C-alpha positions in Angstrom: -4.3 19.3 12.6 -5.0 21.1 9.6 -7.5 20.1 6.9 -6.5 20.2 3.2 -9.1 19.6 0.5 -11.1 17.8 3.1 -8.2 15.5 4.4 -6.7 16.2 7.9 -3.0 16.8 7.9 -1.0 16.4 11.0 0.7 19.3 12.4 4.4 20.1 11.5 7.2 19.0 14.0 8.4 22.6 14.3 7.0 26.2 13.8 9.6 26.8 11.3 7.6 28.8 8.2 8.7 27.4 4.8 8.8 29.2 1.4 9.3 28.1 -2.3 10.6 30.1 -5.1 10.3 28.1 -8.5 7.1 25.8 -8.6 8.5 23.5 -11.3 8.6 19.7 -11.1 11.0 20.0 -8.0 9.7 23.2 -6.3 6.0 22.5 -7.0 6.5 18.9 -5.7 7.9 20.1 -2.6 5.3 22.8 -2.1 2.5 19.8 -2.4 4.5 17.5 0.1 4.7 20.4 2.7 1.2 21.2 2.5 0.2 17.3 3.1 2.2 17.6 6.2 0.6 20.7 7.4 3.3 23.1 6.9 1.6 25.6 4.5 4.4 27.4 2.2 4.5 31.0 1.0 5.4 30.5 -2.8 6.4 32.4 -6.0 7.0 31.5 -9.2 7.6 33.6 -12.3 4.5 31.9 -14.2 1.7 33.8 -11.9 -0.9 31.0 -12.1 1.0 28.2 -11.7 0.4 27.7 -8.0 -3.4 27.1 -8.8 -2.5 23.9 -10.5 -0.7 22.7 -7.4 -3.1 20.8 -4.6 -3.7 22.5 -1.7 -1.0 25.2 -2.3 -1.8 28.7 -1.7 -2.0 31.4 -4.6 1.5 33.0 -4.6 2.6 36.3 -3.2 3.8 39.2 -5.2 7.5 39.1 -4.7 10.1 36.9 -4.0 11.1 39.5 -1.0 7.7 38.5 0.6 8.7 34.9 0.4 11.5 35.7 2.5 9.7 37.8 4.8 7.2 35.3 5.5 9.5 32.4 5.9 12.2 31.1 8.2 13.4 28.5 5.4 13.4 29.4 1.7 13.6 26.6 -0.9 15.2 27.8 -4.1 14.4 25.5 -7.1 15.1 27.3 -10.2 17.2 25.9 -13.3 20.3 27.7 -13.2 23.1 29.7 -11.1 22.1 32.9 -12.8 18.5 32.4 -11.8 19.7 31.6 -8.3 21.6 34.8 -8.2 18.8 36.8 -9.4 16.3 35.2 -6.7 18.6 36.0 -3.9 19.9 39.4 -4.7 17.7 40.7 -7.6 15.1 43.5 -7.4 12.5 42.5 -4.5 14.6 39.2 -4.4 15.3 37.2 -1.2 18.0 39.9 0.1 15.2 42.4 0.0 13.2 40.6 2.3 15.6 39.0 4.5 15.4 38.7 8.5 17.9 37.5 11.1 17.9 33.4 11.0 16.9 33.2 7.4 18.1 30.1 5.6 18.1 29.8 2.1 18.1 26.2 0.7 19.2 25.7 -2.9 17.4 22.7 -4.7 19.0 23.6 -7.9 22.0 21.5 -9.5 24.7 24.0 -10.2 28.5 24.0 -10.0 30.4 23.6 -6.5 31.9 27.1 -7.4 28.4 28.5 -7.7 27.4 27.2 -4.7 30.2 29.1 -2.8 29.6 32.1 -4.5 25.8 32.2 -3.9 26.6 31.6 -0.1 28.9 34.4 -0.1 26.1 36.5 -1.6 23.8 35.4 1.2 26.3 35.9 3.8 26.9 39.4 2.6 23.2 40.4 3.3 23.0 38.5 6.5 21.5 35.2 6.1 22.9 31.6 5.4 22.5 29.4 2.4 22.7 25.6 2.5 23.3 23.3 -0.8 20.9 20.5 -1.3 21.0 18.4 -4.3 17.9 16.3 -4.8 16.8 13.0 -6.9 13.8 11.5 -7.3 12.2 14.8 -9.2 9.2 12.9 -10.5 8.0 11.9 -7.0 8.7 15.5 -5.2 5.0 15.6 -4.7 4.6 12.3 -2.6 7.6 12.9 -0.4 9.7 10.8 -2.6 12.8 13.2 -2.8 16.3 12.1 -1.5 18.3 15.4 -0.4 21.6 15.7 -0.2 22.8 18.5 2.0 25.8 20.5 2.7 26.4 23.2 5.3 27.0 23.7 9.0 25.9 21.2 11.5 23.7 23.5 13.5 21.9 24.9 10.5 21.2 21.5 9.1 19.8 20.3 12.3 17.6 23.5 12.4 15.9 23.1 9.2 16.1 19.0 9.0 12.4 18.8 10.1 11.4 21.0 7.3 13.4 18.9 4.9 12.0 15.5 6.2 8.5 17.0 5.6 9.1 16.6 1.8 11.8 14.0 1.5 11.9 10.1 1.9 15.5 10.6 2.9 17.9 13.4 4.1 21.3 12.8 4.1 23.9 15.6 5.7 27.1 15.2 3.6 29.3 17.7 5.0 30.3 21.5 4.8 28.9 23.7 2.2 29.1 22.4 -1.2 29.0 18.8 0.0 25.6 18.1 -1.0 26.2 19.3 -4.6 29.5 17.1 -5.0 27.4 14.0 -3.7 24.7 14.9 -6.2 27.2 15.3 -8.9 29.0 12.0 -8.2 25.5 10.4 -8.3 24.7 11.9 -11.4 27.9 10.7 -12.9 27.3 7.1 -11.7 23.9 7.4 -13.0 24.4 8.8 -16.4 27.8 6.8 -17.0 25.7 3.7 -16.4 22.9 4.7 -18.7 25.8 5.0 -21.6 27.0 1.8 -20.8 23.5 0.3 -21.1 23.1 1.8 -24.5 26.5 0.3 -25.5 25.3 -3.1 -24.2 21.9 -2.7 -25.8 23.6 -1.7 -29.2 25.7 -5.0 -29.2 22.7 -7.0 -28.3 20.7 -5.4 -31.2 23.4 -5.9 -33.6 23.8 -9.4 -33.0 19.9 -10.1 -33.3 19.3 -10.4 -29.7 16.2 -8.5 -28.3 16.3 -6.3 -25.5 13.9 -7.9 -23.5 16.1 -11.0 -23.4 19.3 -9.1 -22.4 17.0 -7.5 -19.7 16.1 -11.1 -18.5 19.7 -11.9 -18.1 20.9 -8.8 -16.3 18.1 -9.1 -14.0 18.9 -12.5 -13.0 22.8 -12.0 -12.6 25.4 -9.8 -11.0 25.7 -8.0 -14.1 22.4 -5.9 -13.5 23.7 -4.7 -9.8 27.3 -4.7 -10.2 27.6 -0.9 -10.3 26.3 -0.7 -6.8 27.9 -3.9 -5.4 31.2 -2.8 -6.7 30.6 0.7 -4.9 29.7 -1.2 -1.6 33.0 -3.1 -1.8 35.1 -0.1 -2.2 33.1 2.1 0.5 33.5 -0.9 2.8 37.4 -0.6 2.4 37.4 -4.3 1.0 41.0 -5.4 -0.4 40.9 -7.5 -3.4 43.5 -10.3 -3.2 46.0 -9.7 -6.0 45.7 -13.3 -7.5 41.8 -12.8 -7.7 42.4 -9.5 -9.4 44.7 -10.8 -11.9 41.9 -13.6 -13.0 39.3 -11.1 -13.1 41.1 -8.3 -14.9 42.4 -11.2 -17.3 38.7 -12.1 -17.9 37.6 -8.4 -18.3 40.2 -7.9 -21.1 39.4 -11.1 -22.8 35.6 -10.4 -22.7 35.8 -6.8 -23.6 38.2 -7.5 -26.5 35.6 -9.9 -28.0 33.1 -7.0 -27.7 35.4 -4.7 -29.5 35.8 -7.3 -32.2 32.3 -8.0 -32.7 31.5 -4.2 -32.7 33.8 -3.5 -35.4 32.6 -6.3 -37.6 29.1 -4.5 -37.3 30.1 -0.9 -37.2 28.8 -0.2 -33.6 31.0 2.4 -31.8 31.8 1.3 -28.2 33.5 4.8 -27.0 33.2 3.6 -23.0 34.2 0.4 -23.5 37.1 1.3 -25.4 38.3 3.9 -22.5 37.5 1.5 -19.9 39.4 -1.7 -21.0 42.8 -0.7 -20.3 41.7 0.6 -17.1 39.9 -2.5 -15.4 42.3 -3.1 -13.0 41.9 0.3 -11.4 38.3 -0.1 -11.8 38.2 -3.4 -9.6 40.3 -1.9 -7.2 38.4 1.4 -6.9 41.7 3.3 -7.5 41.3 7.0 -7.6 43.9 9.6 -8.4 45.0 12.0 -5.8 43.6 15.6 -6.0 45.7 17.9 -7.7 47.5 20.6 -5.6 46.4 24.2 -5.7 49.8 25.7 -5.9 50.3 26.1 -9.6 54.0 24.6 -9.5 53.2 21.9 -7.3 50.1 21.1 -9.4 52.2 21.2 -12.6 54.6 18.7 -11.2 52.1 16.3 -9.9 50.5 16.5 -13.2 53.7 15.7 -15.1 53.6 12.3 -12.9 50.2 11.3 -14.0 51.2 12.0 -17.5 54.6 10.3 -17.8 54.5 8.1 -14.7 55.4 8.6 -11.1 58.9 9.8 -10.2 58.8 11.8 -13.9 58.6 15.0 -12.1 62.1 14.4 -10.4 63.7 15.4 -13.8 62.9 18.9 -13.1 65.6 20.6 -11.3 64.5 21.8 -8.1 63.9 25.6 -7.6 64.4 26.0 -11.4 63.8 29.5 -12.8 64.5 28.8 -16.4 61.6 30.2 -18.2 61.1 27.4 -20.5 61.1 25.0 -17.5 58.8 27.1 -15.7 56.6 27.6 -18.8 56.4 23.8 -19.2 55.7 22.9 -15.5 53.1 25.6 -14.8 51.9 26.4 -18.4 51.8 23.3 -20.1 51.0 20.7 -17.2 49.9 23.1 -14.3 47.5 25.0 -16.8 46.7 22.8 -19.8 46.9 19.0 -19.4 45.4 19.4 -15.9 41.9 21.1 -17.3 38.7 19.5 -17.6 36.7 18.5 -20.6 39.2 16.3 -22.2 40.6 13.2 -20.3 44.1 12.5 -19.9 43.9 9.8 -22.7 42.3 12.4 -25.3 45.0 14.7 -24.8 47.4 11.8 -25.3 46.0 10.9 -28.4 46.1 14.7 -29.7 49.9 14.9 -28.5 50.7 11.5 -30.3 49.2 12.9 -33.5 51.2 16.2 -33.5 54.4 14.4 -32.4 53.8 11.6 -35.1 54.0 14.6 -37.6 57.5 15.4 -36.7 58.9 11.6 -37.0 60.8 12.2 -33.8 61.2 8.5 -32.1 62.6 10.3 -28.9 59.5 12.4 -28.3 57.2 9.7 -29.4 58.7 7.1 -26.7 58.1 9.5 -24.1 54.5 9.7 -24.9 54.2 6.4 -25.4 55.7 5.3 -22.0 53.7 7.6 -20.2 50.5 6.0 -21.8 51.6 2.2 -21.2 52.3 3.5 -17.6 48.6 4.9 -17.1 47.6 1.7 -19.2 45.6 4.0 -21.4 45.8 1.7 -24.4 45.7 -2.3 -24.8 48.3 -3.5 -27.2 45.4 -3.8 -29.9 44.6 0.0 -29.4 48.3 1.0 -29.8 48.5 -1.1 -33.2 45.3 0.7 -34.3 46.9 4.0 -33.4 49.7 3.1 -35.4 47.5 2.5 -38.3 45.5 5.6 -38.1 48.3 7.8 -37.9 50.3 6.3 -40.9 47.4 7.2 -43.1 47.6 10.8 -42.1 51.4 11.4 -41.3 52.8 9.2 -44.4 54.7 6.1 -44.7 57.9 7.5 -43.5 56.9 9.1 -40.1 54.4 6.1 -39.8 57.3 3.6 -39.6 58.8 5.6 -36.8 55.5 5.4 -34.9 55.4 1.6 -35.7 58.9 1.0 -34.8 58.8 2.5 -31.3 55.2 0.8 -30.7 56.5 -2.6 -31.5 59.8 -2.1 -29.3 57.7 -1.1 -26.5 55.3 -3.9 -26.9 58.1 -6.3 -27.1 59.2 -5.1 -23.9 56.3 -6.8 -22.4 53.7 -4.1 -21.7 
């Protein structure tokens, strides 16, 4: 037993020594939780006196290198990848005090690319790095973190007793980077849900409904737990019957259309609803696009099929070296349409705007058929596109856009 502040603390499960670099909400909480389990950490922070405010945590050492020398597992809890890089390889950093068997556990949320870069940096100095995304930061000092770990099985098993000293749940998600991927996926679900709730709250408020009343409804119906329930269904591989899918997708279209109509009448913006509505069939099915190939040509061909519909890339002559075709496949689709930050639907709208300026019905039809194949727009949204473009491209070109849209609608989209 170890006595901290008059309290007897159970001895840790292993003799592994722990260190913490960065004593903010996460790192400071980790250090306090480790102390409570009897594993007194060696700590460092750029703020020299911060350790004094953390219950039971010893005063910090002079350098990060000393943390590495005195530890078998070093937790890095800084804000950015640049800071993590400096902690690892900067003057008097971890590399300067590393010893055989040292493991660095990165608690910071950074890009997956940065995880691999930092891991290579560690490997070049003879020690390992694990990525460990965490959630529950405000409860870090009460063993309240969920830790998502990526890295080799043997290394994760070795450090798990230390992780369990400060976490309520440790999940080994897979190889290096998998912990960060899990954290990013969790964040997408969380932040997107928050954004959707904001839209729901905006509609309720615009209609004179108090948020307390909306909350009471969500708490007592499946709407309040729907995101988790849907993910559970998808994770279990449950196949949704086609007739049921038609029914619920039809209801979703009707209900969301009513929400859009009301929002339009009150001036409330629903950007997420507008994007999601045409995609509800895929939402219910949990249908996800296949990752794009790494080879630039194959990537471009795959992106073509995403943009214009399955099989479109078959129109490209196999093995063609014609410069314009190569540039189209590899440049336009492999390097532009496949970039992040703008959705495919965003890029479609940009392209439709430019194409409408040309007044070319043939080019408009190619874009619109691709949009329809991907269910990017409802009929109402397509007609809204016509209205908006007509004000900018003039009545002549606007009429061309309208003719193409109405012809495609008449085909039964």
